[in-house]
All heavy atoms as TSV, in Angstrom:
chain	resi	resn	atom	element	x	y	z
A	1	MET	N	N	32.166	180.285	144.940
A	1	MET	CA	C	31.721	179.486	143.825
A	1	MET	C	C	30.554	178.614	144.265
A	1	MET	O	O	30.557	178.056	145.336
A	1	MET	CB	C	32.874	178.628	143.321
A	1	MET	CG	C	32.529	177.776	142.144
A	1	MET	SD	S	33.945	176.786	141.649
A	1	MET	CE	C	33.988	177.212	139.953
A	2	GLN	N	N	29.572	178.499	143.417
A	2	GLN	CA	C	28.405	177.705	143.741
A	2	GLN	C	C	28.695	176.223	143.520
A	2	GLN	O	O	29.615	175.856	142.813
A	2	GLN	CB	C	27.235	178.128	142.859
A	2	GLN	CG	C	26.824	179.572	143.052
A	2	GLN	CD	C	25.761	179.976	142.042
A	2	GLN	OE1	O	25.390	179.205	141.185
A	2	GLN	NE2	N	25.286	181.193	142.160
A	3	VAL	N	N	27.863	175.405	144.143
A	3	VAL	CA	C	27.998	173.967	143.964
A	3	VAL	C	C	27.634	173.648	142.507
A	3	VAL	O	O	26.607	174.086	142.004
A	3	VAL	CB	C	27.069	173.196	144.927
A	3	VAL	CG1	C	27.144	171.716	144.662
A	3	VAL	CG2	C	27.438	173.514	146.364
A	4	GLN	N	N	28.514	172.914	141.836
A	4	GLN	CA	C	28.297	172.574	140.443
A	4	GLN	C	C	28.342	171.065	140.274
A	4	GLN	O	O	28.943	170.360	141.070
A	4	GLN	CB	C	29.363	173.210	139.567
A	4	GLN	CG	C	29.368	174.724	139.617
A	4	GLN	CD	C	30.521	175.310	138.822
A	4	GLN	OE1	O	31.502	174.631	138.553
A	4	GLN	NE2	N	30.406	176.561	138.467
A	5	ASP	N	N	27.753	170.611	139.198
A	5	ASP	CA	C	27.809	169.182	138.953
A	5	ASP	C	C	29.182	168.830	138.355
A	5	ASP	O	O	29.888	169.702	137.851
A	5	ASP	CB	C	26.658	168.745	138.051
A	5	ASP	CG	C	26.812	169.227	136.632
A	5	ASP	OD1	O	26.906	170.453	136.417
A	5	ASP	OD2	O	26.832	168.393	135.736
A	6	PRO	N	N	29.567	167.570	138.427
A	6	PRO	CA	C	30.901	167.157	137.976
A	6	PRO	C	C	31.192	167.485	136.510
A	6	PRO	O	O	32.336	167.756	136.149
A	6	PRO	CB	C	30.911	165.646	138.204
A	6	PRO	CG	C	29.902	165.419	139.282
A	6	PRO	CD	C	28.855	166.474	139.086
A	7	ILE	N	N	30.181	167.488	135.672
A	7	ILE	CA	C	30.391	167.793	134.253
A	7	ILE	C	C	30.812	169.252	134.085
A	7	ILE	O	O	31.734	169.563	133.331
A	7	ILE	CB	C	29.134	167.470	133.428
A	7	ILE	CG1	C	28.883	165.964	133.448
A	7	ILE	CG2	C	29.267	167.989	131.993
A	7	ILE	CD1	C	27.581	165.538	132.832
A	8	GLN	N	N	30.153	170.153	134.802
A	8	GLN	CA	C	30.510	171.568	134.737
A	8	GLN	C	C	31.917	171.792	135.290
A	8	GLN	O	O	32.685	172.578	134.736
A	8	GLN	CB	C	29.508	172.421	135.520
A	8	GLN	CG	C	28.162	172.537	134.873
A	8	GLN	CD	C	27.203	173.323	135.750
A	8	GLN	OE1	O	27.194	173.157	136.967
A	8	GLN	NE2	N	26.396	174.167	135.124
A	9	ILE	N	N	32.244	171.120	136.371
A	9	ILE	CA	C	33.569	171.264	136.967
A	9	ILE	C	C	34.629	170.747	136.001
A	9	ILE	O	O	35.652	171.400	135.792
A	9	ILE	CB	C	33.649	170.523	138.317
A	9	ILE	CG1	C	32.737	171.209	139.350
A	9	ILE	CG2	C	35.086	170.493	138.828
A	9	ILE	CD1	C	32.607	170.470	140.657
A	10	ALA	N	N	34.381	169.605	135.372
A	10	ALA	CA	C	35.340	169.040	134.420
A	10	ALA	C	C	35.528	169.958	133.220
A	10	ALA	O	O	36.654	170.145	132.739
A	10	ALA	CB	C	34.868	167.665	133.966
A	11	ARG	N	N	34.452	170.559	132.749
A	11	ARG	CA	C	34.532	171.492	131.618
A	11	ARG	C	C	35.374	172.713	132.002
A	11	ARG	O	O	36.243	173.148	131.255
A	11	ARG	CB	C	33.131	171.912	131.198
A	11	ARG	CG	C	33.107	172.736	129.929
A	11	ARG	CD	C	31.690	173.047	129.478
A	11	ARG	NE	N	30.994	171.796	129.162
A	11	ARG	CZ	C	29.783	171.476	129.621
A	11	ARG	NH1	N	29.131	172.290	130.417
A	11	ARG	NH2	N	29.219	170.336	129.296
A	12	ARG	N	N	35.119	173.247	133.183
A	12	ARG	CA	C	35.868	174.420	133.655
A	12	ARG	C	C	37.338	174.063	133.869
A	12	ARG	O	O	38.224	174.857	133.545
A	12	ARG	CB	C	35.247	174.938	134.953
A	12	ARG	CG	C	35.904	176.179	135.482
A	12	ARG	CD	C	35.663	177.371	134.573
A	12	ARG	NE	N	36.322	178.528	135.141
A	12	ARG	CZ	C	36.941	179.454	134.425
A	12	ARG	NH1	N	36.935	179.403	133.117
A	12	ARG	NH2	N	37.545	180.463	135.020
A	13	LEU	N	N	37.597	172.864	134.386
A	13	LEU	CA	C	38.976	172.409	134.563
A	13	LEU	C	C	39.702	172.366	133.226
A	13	LEU	O	O	40.857	172.792	133.132
A	13	LEU	CB	C	38.996	171.013	135.195
A	13	LEU	CG	C	39.131	170.949	136.697
A	13	LEU	CD1	C	38.941	169.519	137.168
A	13	LEU	CD2	C	40.448	171.492	137.166
A	14	ALA	N	N	39.043	171.857	132.201
A	14	ALA	CA	C	39.655	171.783	130.873
A	14	ALA	C	C	39.991	173.178	130.353
A	14	ALA	O	O	41.070	173.401	129.787
A	14	ALA	CB	C	38.726	171.055	129.909
A	15	GLU	N	N	39.082	174.127	130.561
A	15	GLU	CA	C	39.325	175.509	130.126
A	15	GLU	C	C	40.522	176.114	130.857
A	15	GLU	O	O	41.384	176.746	130.240
A	15	GLU	CB	C	38.088	176.368	130.384
A	15	GLU	CG	C	36.896	176.029	129.533
A	15	GLU	CD	C	35.629	176.737	129.994
A	15	GLU	OE1	O	35.671	177.493	130.989
A	15	GLU	OE2	O	34.582	176.524	129.351
A	16	LEU	N	N	40.559	175.918	132.175
A	16	LEU	CA	C	41.651	176.482	132.965
A	16	LEU	C	C	42.989	175.843	132.610
A	16	LEU	O	O	44.008	176.526	132.539
A	16	LEU	CB	C	41.367	176.314	134.462
A	16	LEU	CG	C	40.221	177.143	135.023
A	16	LEU	CD1	C	39.990	176.802	136.483
A	16	LEU	CD2	C	40.475	178.626	134.864
A	17	ARG	N	N	42.985	174.537	132.384
A	17	ARG	CA	C	44.227	173.849	132.008
A	17	ARG	C	C	44.736	174.342	130.658
A	17	ARG	O	O	45.942	174.513	130.472
A	17	ARG	CB	C	44.014	172.341	131.982
A	17	ARG	CG	C	43.902	171.744	133.367
A	17	ARG	CD	C	43.650	170.260	133.301
A	17	ARG	NE	N	43.579	169.687	134.635
A	17	ARG	CZ	C	42.755	168.715	134.975
A	17	ARG	NH1	N	41.937	168.185	134.079
A	17	ARG	NH2	N	42.749	168.254	136.210
A	18	GLN	N	N	43.822	174.578	129.714
A	18	GLN	CA	C	44.228	175.086	128.403
A	18	GLN	C	C	44.820	176.492	128.537
A	18	GLN	O	O	45.859	176.795	127.954
A	18	GLN	CB	C	43.035	175.112	127.438
A	18	GLN	CG	C	43.389	175.618	126.054
A	18	GLN	CD	C	44.419	174.758	125.359
A	18	GLN	OE1	O	44.285	173.546	125.327
A	18	GLN	NE2	N	45.452	175.362	124.821
A	19	GLU	N	N	44.169	177.341	129.325
A	19	GLU	CA	C	44.690	178.692	129.541
A	19	GLU	C	C	46.054	178.641	130.226
A	19	GLU	O	O	46.958	179.408	129.895
A	19	GLU	CB	C	43.705	179.515	130.380
A	19	GLU	CG	C	44.100	180.967	130.496
A	19	GLU	CD	C	43.089	181.807	131.246
A	19	GLU	OE1	O	41.982	181.329	131.545
A	19	GLU	OE2	O	43.435	182.967	131.556
A	20	HIS	N	N	46.225	177.709	131.163
A	20	HIS	CA	C	47.496	177.539	131.863
A	20	HIS	C	C	48.593	177.146	130.867
A	20	HIS	O	O	49.700	177.689	130.904
A	20	HIS	CB	C	47.341	176.471	132.958
A	20	HIS	CG	C	48.496	176.357	133.880
A	20	HIS	ND1	N	49.532	175.482	133.648
A	20	HIS	CD2	C	48.800	177.008	135.028
A	20	HIS	CE1	C	50.419	175.592	134.613
A	20	HIS	NE2	N	49.998	176.512	135.468
A	21	ARG	N	N	48.279	176.219	129.966
A	21	ARG	CA	C	49.257	175.805	128.941
A	21	ARG	C	C	49.597	176.970	128.017
A	21	ARG	O	O	50.761	177.174	127.648
A	21	ARG	CB	C	48.717	174.632	128.127
A	21	ARG	CG	C	48.809	173.297	128.831
A	21	ARG	CD	C	48.492	172.141	127.891
A	21	ARG	NE	N	47.134	172.188	127.370
A	21	ARG	CZ	C	46.084	171.634	127.969
A	21	ARG	NH1	N	46.229	170.985	129.112
A	21	ARG	NH2	N	44.887	171.709	127.429
A	22	ASP	N	N	48.579	177.738	127.626
A	22	ASP	CA	C	48.811	178.884	126.753
A	22	ASP	C	C	49.714	179.918	127.425
A	22	ASP	O	O	50.614	180.470	126.792
A	22	ASP	CB	C	47.486	179.533	126.352
A	22	ASP	CG	C	46.639	178.640	125.448
A	22	ASP	OD1	O	47.176	177.646	124.905
A	22	ASP	OD2	O	45.433	178.930	125.303
A	23	LEU	N	N	49.451	180.167	128.698
A	23	LEU	CA	C	50.290	181.113	129.438
A	23	LEU	C	C	51.721	180.597	129.559
A	23	LEU	O	O	52.669	181.375	129.448
A	23	LEU	CB	C	49.720	181.375	130.834
A	23	LEU	CG	C	48.636	182.423	130.921
A	23	LEU	CD1	C	48.069	182.466	132.332
A	23	LEU	CD2	C	49.157	183.785	130.535
A	24	ASP	N	N	51.873	179.317	129.784
A	24	ASP	CA	C	53.196	178.719	129.885
A	24	ASP	C	C	53.976	178.939	128.592
A	24	ASP	O	O	55.150	179.309	128.620
A	24	ASP	CB	C	53.073	177.232	130.204
A	24	ASP	CG	C	54.383	176.611	130.622
A	24	ASP	OD1	O	55.148	177.281	131.356
A	24	ASP	OD2	O	54.657	175.463	130.227
A	25	ALA	N	N	53.312	178.731	127.460
A	25	ALA	CA	C	53.958	178.943	126.161
A	25	ALA	C	C	54.317	180.421	125.975
A	25	ALA	O	O	55.414	180.743	125.498
A	25	ALA	CB	C	53.051	178.461	125.037
A	26	ALA	N	N	53.408	181.310	126.342
A	26	ALA	CA	C	53.669	182.743	126.196
A	26	ALA	C	C	54.823	183.186	127.090
A	26	ALA	O	O	55.684	183.977	126.667
A	26	ALA	CB	C	52.408	183.541	126.527
A	27	ILE	N	N	54.870	182.669	128.309
A	27	ILE	CA	C	55.945	183.013	129.233
A	27	ILE	C	C	57.283	182.508	128.707
A	27	ILE	O	O	58.283	183.232	128.724
A	27	ILE	CB	C	55.649	182.451	130.646
A	27	ILE	CG1	C	54.494	183.222	131.287
A	27	ILE	CG2	C	56.891	182.502	131.528
A	27	ILE	CD1	C	53.928	182.578	132.530
A	28	SER	N	N	57.304	181.296	128.200
A	28	SER	CA	C	58.538	180.738	127.651
A	28	SER	C	C	59.022	181.568	126.469
A	28	SER	O	O	60.218	181.847	126.340
A	28	SER	CB	C	58.323	179.294	127.202
A	28	SER	OG	O	58.034	178.485	128.298
A	29	HIS	N	N	58.091	181.960	125.616
A	29	HIS	CA	C	58.457	182.774	124.462
A	29	HIS	C	C	58.996	184.143	124.894
A	29	HIS	O	O	60.010	184.604	124.382
A	29	HIS	CB	C	57.253	182.941	123.533
A	29	HIS	CG	C	57.532	183.796	122.348
A	29	HIS	ND1	N	58.329	183.384	121.309
A	29	HIS	CD2	C	57.127	185.048	122.047
A	29	HIS	CE1	C	58.404	184.352	120.417
A	29	HIS	NE2	N	57.677	185.374	120.844
A	30	MET	N	N	58.295	184.776	125.822
A	30	MET	CA	C	58.723	186.101	126.288
A	30	MET	C	C	60.070	186.050	126.996
A	30	MET	O	O	60.876	186.961	126.871
A	30	MET	CB	C	57.685	186.705	127.236
A	30	MET	CG	C	56.512	187.323	126.553
A	30	MET	SD	S	55.460	188.180	127.745
A	30	MET	CE	C	56.405	189.662	128.023
A	31	ALA	N	N	60.290	184.996	127.753
A	31	ALA	CA	C	61.525	184.885	128.537
A	31	ALA	C	C	62.752	184.793	127.636
A	31	ALA	O	O	63.837	185.224	128.033
A	31	ALA	CB	C	61.460	183.681	129.456
A	32	THR	N	N	62.594	184.244	126.444
A	32	THR	CA	C	63.730	184.110	125.538
A	32	THR	C	C	63.929	185.335	124.654
A	32	THR	O	O	64.955	185.460	124.012
A	32	THR	CB	C	63.562	182.871	124.635
A	32	THR	OG1	O	62.368	183.007	123.850
A	32	THR	CG2	C	63.495	181.598	125.467
A	33	HIS	N	N	62.969	186.219	124.622
A	33	HIS	CA	C	63.056	187.418	123.786
A	33	HIS	C	C	63.976	188.440	124.459
A	33	HIS	O	O	63.800	188.759	125.633
A	33	HIS	CB	C	61.659	188.007	123.583
A	33	HIS	CG	C	61.591	188.976	122.459
A	33	HIS	ND1	N	61.904	190.292	122.605
A	33	HIS	CD2	C	61.258	188.792	121.153
A	33	HIS	CE1	C	61.753	190.902	121.450
A	33	HIS	NE2	N	61.356	190.018	120.550
A	34	PRO	N	N	64.949	188.971	123.718
A	34	PRO	CA	C	65.910	189.899	124.340
A	34	PRO	C	C	65.287	191.214	124.826
A	34	PRO	O	O	65.751	191.791	125.813
A	34	PRO	CB	C	66.931	190.153	123.240
A	34	PRO	CG	C	66.363	189.618	121.988
A	34	PRO	CD	C	65.264	188.680	122.336
A	35	ALA	N	N	64.244	191.692	124.172
A	35	ALA	CA	C	63.627	192.970	124.562
A	35	ALA	C	C	62.310	192.709	125.279
A	35	ALA	O	O	61.284	193.303	124.970
A	35	ALA	CB	C	63.410	193.845	123.334
A	36	ARG	N	N	62.349	191.828	126.261
A	36	ARG	CA	C	61.108	191.453	126.944
A	36	ARG	C	C	60.667	192.536	127.938
A	36	ARG	O	O	61.470	193.283	128.477
A	36	ARG	CB	C	61.270	190.122	127.652
A	36	ARG	CG	C	62.283	190.134	128.767
A	36	ARG	CD	C	62.400	188.744	129.384
A	36	ARG	NE	N	63.544	188.665	130.254
A	36	ARG	CZ	C	64.709	188.111	129.929
A	36	ARG	NH1	N	64.867	187.582	128.757
A	36	ARG	NH2	N	65.695	188.072	130.784
A	37	ASP	N	N	59.382	192.561	128.160
A	37	ASP	CA	C	58.761	193.475	129.123
A	37	ASP	C	C	58.668	192.732	130.446
A	37	ASP	O	O	57.830	191.836	130.609
A	37	ASP	CB	C	57.395	193.890	128.608
A	37	ASP	CG	C	56.673	194.860	129.512
A	37	ASP	OD1	O	57.203	195.181	130.602
A	37	ASP	OD2	O	55.574	195.303	129.140
A	38	GLU	N	N	59.526	193.089	131.393
A	38	GLU	CA	C	59.582	192.371	132.678
A	38	GLU	C	C	58.277	192.485	133.458
A	38	GLU	O	O	57.862	191.531	134.111
A	38	GLU	CB	C	60.752	192.886	133.525
A	38	GLU	CG	C	62.119	192.516	132.976
A	38	GLU	CD	C	62.385	191.021	132.951
A	38	GLU	OE1	O	61.825	190.281	133.800
A	38	GLU	OE2	O	63.138	190.580	132.076
A	39	LEU	N	N	57.628	193.634	133.383
A	39	LEU	CA	C	56.366	193.812	134.093
A	39	LEU	C	C	55.290	192.888	133.519
A	39	LEU	O	O	54.566	192.217	134.266
A	39	LEU	CB	C	55.899	195.270	134.022
A	39	LEU	CG	C	54.608	195.605	134.760
A	39	LEU	CD1	C	54.728	195.289	136.244
A	39	LEU	CD2	C	54.265	197.071	134.566
A	40	GLN	N	N	55.210	192.834	132.203
A	40	GLN	CA	C	54.237	191.952	131.564
A	40	GLN	C	C	54.553	190.489	131.875
A	40	GLN	O	O	53.651	189.691	132.146
A	40	GLN	CB	C	54.236	192.179	130.045
A	40	GLN	CG	C	53.218	191.342	129.303
A	40	GLN	CD	C	51.790	191.710	129.654
A	40	GLN	OE1	O	51.502	192.796	130.140
A	40	GLN	NE2	N	50.874	190.797	129.411
A	41	LEU	N	N	55.822	190.137	131.877
A	41	LEU	CA	C	56.233	188.772	132.195
A	41	LEU	C	C	55.831	188.404	133.625
A	41	LEU	O	O	55.307	187.320	133.869
A	41	LEU	CB	C	57.743	188.632	132.003
A	41	LEU	CG	C	58.337	187.244	132.099
A	41	LEU	CD1	C	57.727	186.302	131.073
A	41	LEU	CD2	C	59.843	187.300	131.924
A	42	THR	N	N	56.023	189.320	134.548
A	42	THR	CA	C	55.639	189.100	135.941
A	42	THR	C	C	54.128	188.925	136.064
A	42	THR	O	O	53.656	188.048	136.800
A	42	THR	CB	C	56.112	190.270	136.817
A	42	THR	OG1	O	57.527	190.376	136.699
A	42	THR	CG2	C	55.731	190.072	138.268
A	43	ARG	N	N	53.376	189.726	135.335
A	43	ARG	CA	C	51.915	189.605	135.369
A	43	ARG	C	C	51.446	188.261	134.823
A	43	ARG	O	O	50.523	187.648	135.373
A	43	ARG	CB	C	51.275	190.744	134.577
A	43	ARG	CG	C	51.373	192.074	135.277
A	43	ARG	CD	C	50.777	193.176	134.452
A	43	ARG	NE	N	50.835	194.422	135.182
A	43	ARG	CZ	C	50.780	195.609	134.618
A	43	ARG	NH1	N	50.670	195.729	133.309
A	43	ARG	NH2	N	50.845	196.697	135.356
A	44	LEU	N	N	52.072	187.812	133.749
A	44	LEU	CA	C	51.708	186.513	133.179
A	44	LEU	C	C	52.016	185.385	134.154
A	44	LEU	O	O	51.226	184.451	134.310
A	44	LEU	CB	C	52.446	186.282	131.858
A	44	LEU	CG	C	52.007	187.137	130.670
A	44	LEU	CD1	C	52.905	186.864	129.468
A	44	LEU	CD2	C	50.553	186.900	130.321
A	45	LYS	N	N	53.162	185.476	134.819
A	45	LYS	CA	C	53.528	184.452	135.800
A	45	LYS	C	C	52.551	184.432	136.970
A	45	LYS	O	O	52.162	183.361	137.453
A	45	LYS	CB	C	54.954	184.675	136.310
A	45	LYS	CG	C	56.009	184.333	135.285
A	45	LYS	CD	C	57.395	184.579	135.838
A	45	LYS	CE	C	58.469	184.220	134.831
A	45	LYS	NZ	N	59.817	184.435	135.379
A	46	LYS	N	N	52.135	185.610	137.415
A	46	LYS	CA	C	51.170	185.684	138.515
A	46	LYS	C	C	49.828	185.094	138.091
A	46	LYS	O	O	49.203	184.334	138.839
A	46	LYS	CB	C	50.989	187.132	138.962
A	46	LYS	CG	C	50.090	187.274	140.158
A	46	LYS	CD	C	50.041	188.687	140.665
A	46	LYS	CE	C	49.160	188.762	141.893
A	46	LYS	NZ	N	49.127	190.090	142.464
A	47	ARG	N	N	49.405	185.403	136.877
A	47	ARG	CA	C	48.143	184.849	136.364
A	47	ARG	C	C	48.232	183.326	136.274
A	47	ARG	O	O	47.285	182.612	136.600
A	47	ARG	CB	C	47.841	185.457	134.992
A	47	ARG	CG	C	46.655	184.865	134.293
A	47	ARG	CD	C	45.355	185.266	134.928
A	47	ARG	NE	N	44.258	184.624	134.223
A	47	ARG	CZ	C	43.143	184.201	134.792
A	47	ARG	NH1	N	42.959	184.391	136.072
A	47	ARG	NH2	N	42.217	183.624	134.102
A	48	LYS	N	N	49.388	182.833	135.853
A	48	LYS	CA	C	49.586	181.383	135.748
A	48	LYS	C	C	49.466	180.727	137.125
A	48	LYS	O	O	48.849	179.667	137.265
A	48	LYS	CB	C	50.951	181.091	135.127
A	48	LYS	CG	C	51.203	179.635	134.875
A	48	LYS	CD	C	52.571	179.419	134.246
A	48	LYS	CE	C	52.935	177.954	134.263
A	48	LYS	NZ	N	54.316	177.705	133.931
A	49	LEU	N	N	50.039	181.341	138.152
A	49	LEU	CA	C	49.934	180.803	139.507
A	49	LEU	C	C	48.488	180.820	140.007
A	49	LEU	O	O	48.038	179.874	140.665
A	49	LEU	CB	C	50.830	181.588	140.465
A	49	LEU	CG	C	52.323	181.343	140.330
A	49	LEU	CD1	C	53.101	182.318	141.211
A	49	LEU	CD2	C	52.664	179.917	140.693
A	50	LEU	N	N	47.764	181.889	139.702
A	50	LEU	CA	C	46.355	181.962	140.101
A	50	LEU	C	C	45.540	180.868	139.416
A	50	LEU	O	O	44.653	180.263	140.035
A	50	LEU	CB	C	45.779	183.341	139.765
A	50	LEU	CG	C	46.300	184.500	140.614
A	50	LEU	CD1	C	45.805	185.829	140.054
A	50	LEU	CD2	C	45.894	184.338	142.065
A	51	LEU	N	N	45.853	180.610	138.147
A	51	LEU	CA	C	45.173	179.534	137.435
A	51	LEU	C	C	45.476	178.182	138.072
A	51	LEU	O	O	44.585	177.345	138.221
A	51	LEU	CB	C	45.587	179.513	135.969
A	51	LEU	CG	C	44.964	180.574	135.084
A	51	LEU	CD1	C	45.625	180.574	133.710
A	51	LEU	CD2	C	43.475	180.352	134.950
A	52	LYS	N	N	46.729	177.973	138.441
A	52	LYS	CA	C	47.116	176.705	139.073
A	52	LYS	C	C	46.343	176.511	140.377
A	52	LYS	O	O	45.876	175.412	140.669
A	52	LYS	CB	C	48.629	176.692	139.326
A	52	LYS	CG	C	49.131	175.401	139.905
A	52	LYS	CD	C	48.917	174.253	138.943
A	52	LYS	CE	C	49.492	172.980	139.503
A	52	LYS	NZ	N	49.108	171.821	138.727
A	53	ASP	N	N	46.191	177.577	141.150
A	53	ASP	CA	C	45.416	177.494	142.393
A	53	ASP	C	C	43.951	177.153	142.113
A	53	ASP	O	O	43.347	176.330	142.806
A	53	ASP	CB	C	45.500	178.810	143.176
A	53	ASP	CG	C	46.862	179.064	143.774
A	53	ASP	OD1	O	47.667	178.103	143.869
A	53	ASP	OD2	O	47.141	180.218	144.137
A	54	ALA	N	N	43.386	177.784	141.085
A	54	ALA	CA	C	41.987	177.514	140.736
A	54	ALA	C	C	41.827	176.069	140.267
A	54	ALA	O	O	40.843	175.401	140.609
A	54	ALA	CB	C	41.526	178.482	139.651
A	55	ILE	N	N	42.790	175.577	139.505
A	55	ILE	CA	C	42.758	174.192	139.039
A	55	ILE	C	C	42.794	173.237	140.230
A	55	ILE	O	O	42.023	172.274	140.305
A	55	ILE	CB	C	43.923	173.919	138.062
A	55	ILE	CG1	C	43.682	174.655	136.741
A	55	ILE	CG2	C	44.109	172.427	137.832
A	55	ILE	CD1	C	44.885	174.692	135.818
A	56	THR	N	N	43.665	173.517	141.180
A	56	THR	CA	C	43.786	172.669	142.367
A	56	THR	C	C	42.486	172.642	143.166
A	56	THR	O	O	42.044	171.591	143.624
A	56	THR	CB	C	44.953	173.151	143.248
A	56	THR	OG1	O	46.150	173.130	142.475
A	56	THR	CG2	C	45.119	172.285	144.476
A	57	ARG	N	N	41.856	173.812	143.321
A	57	ARG	CA	C	40.589	173.872	144.050
A	57	ARG	C	C	39.503	173.052	143.356
A	57	ARG	O	O	38.756	172.314	144.005
A	57	ARG	CB	C	40.120	175.326	144.203
A	57	ARG	CG	C	40.816	176.076	145.312
A	57	ARG	CD	C	40.134	177.399	145.626
A	57	ARG	NE	N	39.961	178.263	144.457
A	57	ARG	CZ	C	40.872	179.109	143.996
A	57	ARG	NH1	N	42.045	179.203	144.586
A	57	ARG	NH2	N	40.628	179.865	142.944
A	58	LEU	N	N	39.419	173.177	142.036
A	58	LEU	CA	C	38.404	172.425	141.302
A	58	LEU	C	C	38.691	170.926	141.328
A	58	LEU	O	O	37.764	170.117	141.426
A	58	LEU	CB	C	38.306	172.919	139.859
A	58	LEU	CG	C	37.613	174.260	139.673
A	58	LEU	CD1	C	37.674	174.694	138.216
A	58	LEU	CD2	C	36.175	174.201	140.146
A	59	GLU	N	N	39.950	170.553	141.249
A	59	GLU	CA	C	40.301	169.134	141.329
A	59	GLU	C	C	39.894	168.550	142.676
A	59	GLU	O	O	39.437	167.413	142.750
A	59	GLU	CB	C	41.795	168.944	141.092
A	59	GLU	CG	C	42.221	169.111	139.658
A	59	GLU	CD	C	43.715	169.069	139.442
A	59	GLU	OE1	O	44.472	169.306	140.408
A	59	GLU	OE2	O	44.123	168.810	138.302
A	60	SER	N	N	40.034	169.346	143.726
A	60	SER	CA	C	39.644	168.837	145.046
A	60	SER	C	C	38.136	168.676	145.149
A	60	SER	O	O	37.644	167.826	145.888
A	60	SER	CB	C	40.170	169.748	146.157
A	60	SER	OG	O	39.483	170.969	146.168
A	61	LYS	N	N	37.383	169.465	144.391
A	61	LYS	CA	C	35.925	169.311	144.379
A	61	LYS	C	C	35.500	168.030	143.672
A	61	LYS	O	O	34.410	167.521	143.912
A	61	LYS	CB	C	35.258	170.501	143.693
A	61	LYS	CG	C	35.233	171.743	144.538
A	61	LYS	CD	C	34.419	172.806	143.871
A	61	LYS	CE	C	34.295	173.980	144.806
A	61	LYS	NZ	N	33.285	174.927	144.336
A	62	MET	N	N	36.351	167.539	142.799
A	62	MET	CA	C	36.033	166.313	142.050
A	62	MET	C	C	36.217	165.063	142.911
A	62	MET	O	O	35.693	164.012	142.586
A	62	MET	CB	C	36.918	166.209	140.804
A	62	MET	CG	C	36.696	167.308	139.786
A	62	MET	SD	S	35.108	167.204	138.960
A	62	MET	CE	C	35.385	165.798	137.902
A	63	ILE	N	N	36.943	165.192	144.022
A	63	ILE	CA	C	37.173	164.065	144.909
A	63	ILE	C	C	35.955	163.921	145.823
A	63	ILE	O	O	35.594	164.865	146.519
A	63	ILE	CB	C	38.458	164.259	145.745
A	63	ILE	CG1	C	39.653	164.399	144.822
A	63	ILE	CG2	C	38.633	163.118	146.731
A	63	ILE	CD1	C	40.926	164.840	145.533
A	64	PRO	N	N	35.345	162.776	145.817
A	64	PRO	CA	C	34.144	162.611	146.664
A	64	PRO	C	C	34.486	162.656	148.145
A	64	PRO	O	O	35.559	162.221	148.565
A	64	PRO	CB	C	33.610	161.230	146.281
A	64	PRO	CG	C	34.754	160.520	145.653
A	64	PRO	CD	C	35.679	161.564	145.089
A	65	ASP	N	N	33.572	163.212	148.914
A	65	ASP	CA	C	33.744	163.234	150.368
A	65	ASP	C	C	33.497	161.838	150.912
A	65	ASP	O	O	32.491	161.194	150.607
A	65	ASP	CB	C	32.745	164.201	151.021
A	65	ASP	CG	C	33.045	165.652	150.678
A	65	ASP	OD1	O	34.240	165.950	150.413
A	65	ASP	OD2	O	32.114	166.458	150.686
A	66	LEU	N	N	34.411	161.381	151.746
A	66	LEU	CA	C	34.274	160.060	152.353
A	66	LEU	C	C	34.082	160.222	153.845
A	66	LEU	O	O	34.809	160.971	154.504
A	66	LEU	CB	C	35.524	159.212	152.085
A	66	LEU	CG	C	35.843	158.941	150.620
A	66	LEU	CD1	C	37.162	158.170	150.514
A	66	LEU	CD2	C	34.741	158.137	149.978
A	67	ASP	N	N	33.104	159.533	154.389
A	67	ASP	CA	C	32.900	159.561	155.830
A	67	ASP	C	C	33.929	158.661	156.476
A	67	ASP	O	O	34.165	157.540	156.039
A	67	ASP	CB	C	31.492	159.076	156.185
A	67	ASP	CG	C	30.433	160.050	155.696
A	67	ASP	OD1	O	30.746	161.251	155.560
A	67	ASP	OD2	O	29.299	159.600	155.446
A	68	ALA	N	N	34.547	159.154	157.506
A	68	ALA	CA	C	35.594	158.360	158.184
A	68	ALA	C	C	34.992	157.303	159.066
A	68	ALA	O	O	33.924	157.315	159.532
A	68	ALA	CB	C	36.462	159.278	159.015
């Protein structure tokens, strides 16, 4: 990922957080459905974890570097 300004990072964080929430809702809905597709559910969970990792990486970019 290229160096981005804080506004771009914040915008991308908002997008990823929204997608993460949407996936969470979809996973919850699928998990309660009696005829759920386990493979699709597993894929959604994996995508959700990847999003969480991306969110964490971007959040760490928002923290300014401090010289010790």
